[in-house]
C-alpha positions in Angstrom: -66.7 -39.4 -37.4 -66.9 -43.0 -36.3 -65.2 -45.0 -33.4 -64.7 -48.7 -33.7 -63.8 -51.7 -31.8 -63.0 -55.3 -33.5 -61.2 -58.5 -32.4 -59.3 -60.7 -34.5 -59.5 -64.6 -34.0 -62.1 -65.4 -32.1 -62.5 -69.3 -32.2 -66.4 -68.8 -33.2 -68.0 -69.6 -36.5 -68.9 -66.1 -38.6 -71.9 -67.8 -39.2 -72.7 -68.2 -35.2 -71.7 -64.5 -35.0 -73.3 -62.9 -38.8 -77.3 -63.8 -36.4 -76.1 -62.1 -33.2 -74.6 -58.5 -35.7 -78.1 -58.8 -37.2 -79.7 -57.8 -34.2 -77.3 -54.9 -32.9 -77.2 -53.8 -36.1 -79.2 -49.6 -36.2 -80.2 -49.7 -32.6 -78.8 -47.1 -29.4 -75.7 -48.6 -28.2 -77.2 -49.6 -24.8 -80.0 -50.9 -26.6 -77.3 -53.0 -28.3 -76.1 -53.9 -24.3 -78.8 -54.3 -23.0 -79.5 -57.2 -25.8 -76.3 -58.9 -26.7 -76.9 -59.0 -22.7 -80.2 -61.1 -22.8 -79.3 -63.4 -25.8 -79.0 -67.1 -25.4 -75.7 -67.8 -27.9 -72.3 -68.6 -27.9 -71.9 -65.5 -29.8 -73.1 -61.9 -27.9 -70.5 -63.0 -24.0 -67.8 -62.1 -26.9 -69.2 -59.3 -28.4 -70.6 -57.6 -25.4 -67.0 -56.9 -24.8 -66.5 -55.4 -28.6 -69.4 -53.9 -27.9 -67.6 -52.3 -25.1 -64.8 -51.0 -25.9 -65.9 -49.6 -29.0 -68.2 -47.3 -26.3 -65.0 -46.3 -24.5 -62.5 -45.1 -27.8 -65.7 -43.1 -28.9 -66.1 -41.7 -25.6 -61.7 -41.1 -25.0 -60.7 -40.6 -28.1 -62.9 -39.1 -30.0 -64.8 -37.2 -27.3 -68.5 -38.4 -28.5 -71.6 -38.9 -26.3 -72.4 -42.1 -25.1 -75.9 -41.2 -25.0 -75.8 -40.4 -28.9 -74.3 -43.1 -29.8 -76.1 -45.9 -32.2 -74.5 -49.3 -34.0 -74.3 -47.4 -37.8 -72.3 -51.5 -38.8 -71.5 -54.4 -37.8 -70.0 -57.7 -38.9 -68.0 -60.7 -38.8 -65.9 -62.1 -41.1 -64.3 -65.5 -41.7 -60.8 -66.0 -40.4 -58.5 -68.8 -40.6 -60.0 -71.8 -40.6 -57.9 -74.7 -38.1 -58.0 -78.2 -39.9 -58.0 -80.6 -37.3 -58.5 -85.0 -37.7 -61.1 -87.5 -36.2 -60.3 -91.4 -37.2 -62.8 -93.1 -38.8 -63.5 -97.0 -39.6 -60.7 -98.3 -41.5 -57.4 -95.9 -41.4 -59.3 -93.4 -42.8 -59.6 -89.5 -40.7 -62.1 -86.7 -42.1 -61.5 -83.7 -41.6 -62.5 -80.9 -38.9 -62.7 -77.6 -39.5 -62.6 -75.4 -36.0 -63.9 -72.4 -37.5 -63.0 -68.0 -36.6 -64.2 -64.7 -37.4 -63.3 -61.2 -37.3 -65.8 -59.1 -35.5 -65.8 -55.4 -36.5 -68.9 -53.2 -34.7 -68.7 -49.6 -35.7 -70.3 -46.5 -33.3 -71.7 -43.0 -35.2 -73.2 -40.4 -32.9 -76.7 -39.9 -34.1 -77.7 -35.6 -35.1 -79.5 -34.0 -32.8 
């Protein structure tokens, strides 16, 4: 049995999210929350909310024990890119890519 939570179209690059995902993969849910709360990365603020949602889903929807939960999977897939233009010299325009992410956290219950 697994509980999952995801956020779609988060306005942060998946490359930045992957760094934070690697920090918490395989850790207990409470330890992962503590790591995210003390990590000075932009993605950690978003991922705390997703982790709290996954813990709530596990507890309320699947009747799992919150003390036994651990992060089995976490990943950040790229979403659509917002394309913007920056004016530069000689009438040209350089493209600015504002990337988005779909962040998923999956929790499972430890055996004994």
